[in-house]
C-alpha positions as CSV (number, residue, x, y, z in Angstrom):
1,M,94.4,-91.4,-110.7
2,S,97.4,-92.6,-112.9
3,E,96.7,-93.0,-116.8
4,Q,97.2,-96.8,-116.4
5,T,94.6,-96.9,-113.6
6,A,92.2,-94.8,-115.5
7,V,92.5,-97.0,-118.6
8,R,91.7,-100.2,-116.4
9,T,88.8,-98.5,-114.9
10,R,87.3,-97.4,-118.3
11,E,87.7,-101.2,-119.8
12,N,86.4,-102.8,-116.5
13,W,83.0,-104.0,-118.5
14,V,85.1,-105.7,-121.3
15,D,87.1,-107.7,-118.6
16,D,83.6,-108.5,-117.0
17,V,82.1,-109.7,-120.3
18,K,84.9,-111.8,-120.9
19,V,84.7,-113.4,-117.5
20,I,80.9,-114.0,-118.1
21,A,81.5,-115.4,-121.6
22,C,84.4,-117.7,-120.5
23,I,82.3,-119.0,-117.5
24,L,79.3,-119.8,-119.9
25,V,81.7,-121.5,-122.5
26,V,83.0,-123.8,-119.5
27,L,79.4,-124.6,-118.3
28,G,78.5,-125.3,-122.1
29,H,81.2,-127.7,-122.5
30,F,81.0,-129.2,-119.2
31,F,77.3,-130.1,-119.1
32,Q,77.5,-131.3,-122.6
33,S,79.9,-133.9,-121.6
34,M,77.9,-134.8,-118.8
35,T,74.9,-135.6,-120.8
36,K,76.7,-137.4,-123.3
37,A,78.6,-139.6,-120.8
38,N,74.9,-140.4,-119.5
39,I,75.7,-139.1,-116.2
40,L,73.1,-136.2,-116.3
41,P,69.9,-136.5,-118.1
42,E,69.1,-134.6,-121.2
43,N,66.0,-133.1,-120.1
44,E,64.2,-130.0,-121.3
45,L,66.2,-127.6,-118.7
46,Y,69.3,-128.9,-120.0
47,K,68.1,-128.2,-123.7
48,W,67.0,-124.8,-122.9
49,F,70.0,-123.8,-121.2
50,N,72.5,-125.1,-123.7
51,T,70.5,-123.6,-126.6
52,T,70.3,-120.4,-124.7
53,I,73.9,-119.7,-123.8
54,Y,75.1,-120.7,-127.5
55,Y,73.2,-117.7,-128.8
56,F,75.5,-115.2,-127.2
57,H,78.7,-116.6,-125.2
58,V,81.1,-116.8,-127.9
59,P,79.8,-113.6,-129.8
60,L,80.5,-111.9,-126.4
61,F,84.2,-112.9,-127.2
62,F,84.3,-111.3,-130.4
63,I,82.5,-108.1,-129.4
64,S,85.2,-107.8,-126.9
65,S,88.0,-108.4,-129.3
66,G,86.5,-106.0,-131.6
67,Y,86.2,-103.4,-129.1
68,L,90.0,-103.7,-127.9
69,Y,90.9,-103.7,-131.5
70,Q,89.4,-100.4,-132.4
71,K,90.5,-98.8,-129.3
72,Y,94.2,-99.8,-129.2
73,S,95.2,-100.4,-132.9
74,K,95.7,-98.4,-136.1
75,V,95.5,-100.8,-139.1
76,N,94.8,-98.8,-142.3
77,N,97.6,-99.5,-144.7
78,M,99.7,-102.5,-145.8
79,K,102.5,-101.7,-143.5
80,S,100.1,-101.7,-140.4
81,W,98.2,-104.4,-141.8
82,T,101.6,-106.6,-142.0
83,R,102.7,-105.7,-138.8
84,N,99.3,-106.4,-137.1
85,M,99.0,-109.8,-138.8
86,T,102.5,-111.0,-137.9
87,K,101.4,-110.1,-134.1
88,K,98.3,-112.0,-134.4
89,A,99.9,-114.9,-136.0
90,L,102.0,-115.2,-132.8
91,V,99.5,-114.3,-130.3
92,L,96.7,-116.5,-131.5
93,G,98.7,-118.9,-133.4
94,V,101.0,-120.2,-130.7
95,P,98.1,-121.2,-128.1
96,Y,95.6,-122.3,-131.0
97,V,98.5,-124.8,-132.3
98,T,99.7,-125.9,-128.8
99,F,96.3,-126.8,-127.5
100,S,94.9,-128.1,-130.6
101,I,97.6,-130.5,-130.5
102,V,97.5,-131.5,-127.1
103,T,93.8,-131.9,-127.6
104,W,94.3,-134.0,-130.7
105,I,96.9,-136.2,-129.0
106,L,94.7,-137.2,-126.1
107,K,91.7,-137.7,-128.2
108,T,93.4,-139.7,-130.3
109,L,95.1,-141.8,-127.5
110,F,92.1,-142.2,-125.5
111,S,89.6,-142.5,-128.3
112,S,87.5,-145.0,-126.6
113,S,86.9,-142.7,-123.6
114,V,86.0,-139.3,-125.4
115,N,82.5,-138.1,-126.2
116,D,83.6,-136.6,-129.7
117,Q,85.9,-138.0,-132.1
118,I,88.4,-136.0,-133.9
119,G,90.1,-136.2,-137.5
120,G,93.6,-136.0,-138.8
121,L,96.2,-133.3,-137.4
122,C,96.5,-131.5,-140.4
123,D,92.7,-131.3,-141.0
124,T,92.2,-130.3,-137.5
125,L,94.8,-127.5,-137.4
126,L,94.2,-126.0,-140.9
127,F,90.6,-126.7,-142.0
128,H,88.4,-127.9,-139.3
129,P,89.6,-126.6,-135.9
130,T,88.2,-128.3,-132.6
131,A,86.2,-126.5,-129.9
132,P,87.0,-124.4,-128.2
133,Y,89.9,-123.3,-130.5
134,W,87.9,-122.6,-133.4
135,Y,87.2,-119.2,-132.0
136,L,91.0,-118.3,-132.2
137,Y,91.2,-119.7,-135.8
138,A,88.2,-117.4,-136.6
139,L,89.6,-114.4,-135.0
140,F,92.6,-114.8,-136.9
141,F,91.0,-114.5,-140.4
142,I,88.6,-111.9,-138.9
143,F,91.5,-109.9,-138.2
144,L,93.1,-110.5,-141.6
145,V,90.3,-109.0,-143.5
146,T,89.4,-106.1,-141.0
147,P,90.9,-102.7,-141.0
148,T,90.2,-100.3,-138.0
149,F,87.8,-97.6,-138.5
150,S,89.3,-94.0,-138.8
151,T,85.8,-92.3,-139.1
152,V,82.2,-92.8,-137.8
153,K,81.1,-93.1,-141.6
154,M,83.6,-95.9,-142.1
155,A,82.3,-97.7,-138.9
156,I,78.7,-97.7,-140.5
157,V,79.9,-99.0,-143.8
158,G,81.7,-101.8,-141.8
159,L,78.7,-102.6,-139.9
160,M,76.6,-102.6,-143.2
161,I,79.0,-104.9,-144.9
162,S,79.4,-107.3,-141.9
163,L,75.5,-107.4,-141.6
164,A,75.5,-108.1,-145.3
165,A,78.0,-111.2,-144.6
166,K,75.6,-112.3,-142.0
167,V,72.8,-112.5,-144.2
168,L,74.7,-114.5,-146.7
169,I,75.5,-117.1,-144.1
170,L,72.0,-117.3,-142.7
171,T,70.6,-118.0,-146.3
172,G,72.9,-121.1,-146.1
173,K,75.9,-119.9,-148.3
174,G,79.5,-120.0,-147.7
175,Y,79.9,-123.2,-146.0
176,S,82.3,-125.1,-148.0
177,I,85.2,-123.6,-146.6
178,Y,85.3,-123.2,-143.2
179,A,87.4,-120.2,-142.6
180,V,85.0,-118.3,-145.0
181,S,82.1,-119.5,-142.9
182,A,83.7,-118.5,-139.7
183,V,84.4,-114.9,-141.0
184,L,81.0,-114.4,-142.6
185,S,79.3,-115.8,-139.5
186,N,81.2,-113.7,-136.8
187,E,82.5,-110.7,-138.3
188,I,79.1,-108.9,-137.3
189,W,79.9,-109.6,-133.9
190,F,83.5,-108.4,-134.0
191,V,82.4,-105.1,-135.9
192,L,79.8,-104.3,-133.4
193,G,82.5,-104.3,-130.7
194,M,84.4,-101.9,-132.8
195,G,81.3,-99.9,-133.2
196,I,81.0,-99.4,-129.4
197,C,84.2,-97.9,-129.5
198,A,83.7,-96.0,-132.8
199,F,80.7,-94.5,-132.0
200,K,81.8,-93.9,-128.3
201,I,78.4,-95.6,-126.9
202,Q,78.1,-94.8,-123.2
203,L,77.2,-97.7,-120.8
204,K,76.7,-96.1,-117.6
205,D,73.6,-95.4,-116.1
206,R,71.5,-97.9,-118.1
207,R,70.9,-100.6,-115.5
208,V,67.1,-100.1,-116.1
209,Q,67.3,-100.9,-119.6
210,G,69.6,-103.8,-119.1
211,I,67.1,-105.4,-116.6
212,I,64.1,-104.9,-118.9
213,I,66.1,-106.3,-122.0
214,G,67.4,-109.3,-119.9
215,L,63.9,-110.1,-119.0
216,L,62.6,-109.8,-122.4
217,F,65.4,-112.0,-123.6
218,V,64.6,-115.0,-120.8
219,I,60.9,-114.8,-121.7
220,L,61.7,-115.1,-125.4
221,S,64.4,-117.7,-125.0
222,I,61.8,-119.8,-123.0
223,T,59.1,-119.3,-125.7
224,V,61.1,-120.1,-128.6
225,H,62.3,-123.3,-126.7
226,M,58.8,-124.5,-125.7
227,M,57.4,-123.7,-129.2
228,E,60.4,-125.5,-130.9
229,I,61.4,-122.8,-133.1
230,H,64.7,-123.7,-135.2
231,S,65.7,-120.5,-137.2
232,N,69.3,-118.9,-137.7
233,V,67.4,-115.6,-138.1
234,I,65.7,-116.3,-134.6
235,S,69.3,-117.3,-133.1
236,F,71.0,-114.5,-134.4
237,A,68.3,-112.0,-133.1
238,M,68.3,-113.7,-129.7
239,G,72.2,-113.6,-129.7
240,L,72.2,-109.8,-130.3
241,L,69.4,-109.3,-127.7
242,A,71.5,-111.3,-125.0
243,C,74.8,-109.6,-125.9
244,V,73.1,-106.0,-125.6
245,D,71.7,-106.8,-122.4
246,V,75.1,-108.3,-120.8
247,I,77.0,-105.4,-122.1
248,L,74.5,-102.8,-120.5
249,M,74.5,-105.1,-117.1
250,V,78.2,-105.2,-116.8
251,G,78.6,-101.5,-117.8
252,N,76.6,-100.8,-114.6
253,F,78.2,-103.1,-112.0
254,D,79.4,-101.6,-108.9
255,E,83.0,-101.8,-107.7
256,K,82.3,-104.6,-105.4
257,F,81.4,-106.9,-108.0
258,N,84.4,-105.8,-110.0
259,K,86.6,-106.7,-107.4
260,G,85.2,-109.9,-107.4
261,V,85.6,-110.6,-111.2
262,N,89.1,-109.3,-111.4
263,F,90.7,-112.3,-110.3
264,L,89.0,-114.4,-112.8
265,A,89.7,-111.8,-115.5
266,K,93.5,-112.7,-115.2
267,Y,92.8,-116.1,-116.1
268,T,90.2,-116.1,-118.8
269,M,92.7,-117.2,-121.6
270,P,94.0,-120.5,-119.4
271,I,90.5,-121.4,-118.5
272,F,89.3,-121.0,-122.0
273,L,92.1,-123.0,-123.4
274,M,92.6,-125.7,-121.0
275,H,89.0,-126.4,-119.1
276,T,88.4,-129.3,-121.4
277,L,91.7,-130.8,-120.7
278,F,91.1,-131.0,-117.0
279,A,87.5,-131.6,-116.9
280,A,87.7,-134.9,-119.3
281,P,90.3,-136.6,-117.4
282,M,88.4,-136.0,-114.1
283,R,85.3,-137.4,-115.5
284,T,87.3,-140.5,-116.8
285,I,88.9,-141.0,-113.4
286,L,85.9,-141.1,-111.5
287,L,84.3,-143.3,-114.0
288,K,87.2,-145.8,-113.9
289,I,87.1,-145.9,-110.0
290,G,83.2,-146.6,-110.2
291,I,82.1,-143.2,-109.3
292,E,78.9,-142.4,-111.0
293,N,77.4,-140.0,-108.8
294,A,75.9,-137.1,-110.6
295,V,76.8,-134.6,-107.8
296,I,80.2,-135.7,-107.2
297,H,80.6,-135.5,-111.0
298,V,79.6,-131.8,-111.1
299,V,81.4,-130.7,-108.3
300,L,84.5,-132.1,-108.9
301,G,84.2,-131.5,-112.6
302,L,83.4,-127.7,-112.6
303,C,86.2,-127.0,-109.9
304,T,88.7,-128.9,-111.9
305,S,87.4,-127.0,-114.8
306,F,88.3,-123.6,-113.3
307,I,90.7,-124.4,-110.7
308,G,93.0,-126.7,-112.8
309,P,93.7,-124.1,-115.5
310,I,94.3,-121.4,-112.9
311,I,97.0,-123.7,-111.3
312,A,98.6,-124.5,-114.5
313,A,98.8,-121.0,-115.4
314,W,100.4,-120.2,-112.1
315,I,103.2,-122.9,-112.5
316,M,103.6,-121.9,-116.4
317,K,104.2,-118.2,-115.2
318,K,107.0,-119.5,-112.7
319,I,108.6,-121.8,-115.3
320,K,109.2,-118.5,-117.9
321,W,109.6,-120.8,-121.0
322,L,106.1,-122.5,-120.6
323,E,104.2,-119.2,-120.2
324,F,105.2,-118.7,-123.7
325,F,102.3,-121.0,-124.9
326,L,99.9,-119.0,-123.1
327,Y,101.2,-115.5,-123.9
328,P,103.9,-115.5,-126.6
329,N,103.7,-111.8,-127.0
330,K,105.3,-111.3,-123.6
331,F,108.5,-113.2,-125.0
332,M,108.6,-111.7,-128.6
333,K,107.5,-108.0,-128.9
334,I,106.1,-106.8,-132.0
335,K,105.8,-103.2,-132.2
């Protein structure tokens, strides 16, 4: 087996986690738009599903990013920090600015047809990023303040600091500046991903633990919903439980399943960036021509959310300069 193939096999779980997180992000945004447009009812099943996936779908992205950062980067001095931040400003900044501007233009031009209004362009780009692009915004600032771990002891200290940051945000502090609150809220997930690498945690042969934790999470999520418990601490604990379960489960997927998600794994970035740009126009078109049937909206809307970005990414790859807005690092290598 070649070195490249070996690396790919070892990191299958990261791709699988990103695929699951991406699917849940799309479903969350899609069903929110359907209920806000009064196409689907905002019933208890929807409320439970929406609340439950928001415990953990974006944290999974941060965990995956943290793991890859720790495994493949070495940022421990000013020179390496400067090089890393230059790279991240390009890799994250280009798609963030591009698709935030596209979203801002569409929401401004068609403000009467969108569910959520948007502020000024500068405010959106610099201070209050819109969904789902806030993830790229937050990730950049996390890279800004997080060195890689050179020792296990340093990883333990990093976990303690990130947990303290999370506790601070859970008490209601640090919300005045969005970038600060984003780092305080999500640093723990990123560092947990780094910890999986730093502590060399083995995920294989833990399917039973994953099943047990998964059942526990579902039971607890239903209980919390039925009892109408609203607590940031509970939400964090539920998210932690769910993330552990997902990672354990994907770490034990068989090869047949991996073959099934490998295709989507190549398109998680385009789907993440563009799913709302395709789903919203589809919903608007259907309503404009008088189609209000919920089944038609769900089927066409979800298909468009996934297929649209995949086709767009394929076209952008064929037209080389367009691919720059998805993967700028392909065009401007920073060593």
